[in-house]
N, C-alpha and C positions, 0 to 999 in steps of 0.2 A: 475355802478359798484357794483358787488355783495359782499356778507358778506365776503367770504374767500379771495377776492382780497384786501378788506379794512383791514383785519386782516394781511394778508401779508406786505402791505404797513406799518402798525403799528409796525411791528417786523424788519423792515429794519434798523430802527436806532439802535436797539440792535446788529442786525447782523454787522452793520458797525463798532460799538464800538469794537466788538471782532476781526474784520478783522484788525482794526487799531493796536490793541495790537500785533497781529502776524505778521503784515506786517514789524514791526521793530524788528523781533525775533532775539535776540542775543544768549541768553542762558537760560537755566531754572535755575532760582534763585529766591530768596525771592522777588525781584523787580517785576519779572513776575507775581508771585502768588498775590502780592499786587494789581496789575493792574487788573488781573483777578476778584479778590474779589471786587474792586470797580466797575467794569464793571457789575458784578452780582447785586450788590446793586442798582446801577443806572438803572438796568433793573426791578427793582421792584420785585427781587426775595425775599427779605427780609433779614434783618442783620443776624439773627440766621442760616436761610437756607444757606446764602452765606458763613458764617463762617464755617458751617459744611461741605459744598462742598469743600471749600479750604483745610479744614484740612484733609480730606480724600484724596484729590488729592495730598496734600504734602506728605502723607505716602505713597501713591502709587509711586510717583516719586522715593522717597528714596528706597523703596522696590524693585521696578522693575528696578532702575536705568535708568529712563528715561531722555533722553537728546534731543530727536528729536522733533521737532514742531508737526509733525503730531501724534506722540505717546501722547503728551501733549494734543492735541485737542481730540483725541480719549478717553483717560482717563477722561477728563472733561466731554464729552458726556455721557460717561457711568455712571459717578457719578450723573449726572443730571438725566439720564433715572432712575436709582435706587430709587430716590426720588419720581418720578412721577408714579412709579408702583403702581397699585391699585389692592388690592386682589378681592374683589367682583365687577365685571364691569357692572353687570345688575341693572337696577334701579328697585326699589321696591315701586311701587306705589299703593300698596294694602291697604296702611294706610290712613287714612283721618284726617286732611288734609295732603297732600304730598308737600314736599318743594324741588324744583330744584334750585340750584345755579349755575348761568352762570358767568363765569369769562372771562373777556375780556382784551384787551390792552388798556392803556391810550391813549386818542385821537382818538379811532376809533369809529365810529358811526354806 
């Protein structure tokens, strides 16, 4: 089994967690946002980051009057993508020593 296959398996638990939240979708309310926040924290996003994402999502829901499940998912994706955007994507290995940080998913070997 290759690296990316192991990574994909490691992310299945997180995916299932979000799918469970939306499988019982009722309406966009504070309860839904709390469940999403909890899922982000349990997915090792980190407390501060999860709170920031949900805060921005809450603002978008009010501003854009989001009521549809797919719109909530899309807004959540976009808020997460904004955080993951990196300015300079090229590696600068001209300095000695150079440090490369590799981040993985818990439980993936």
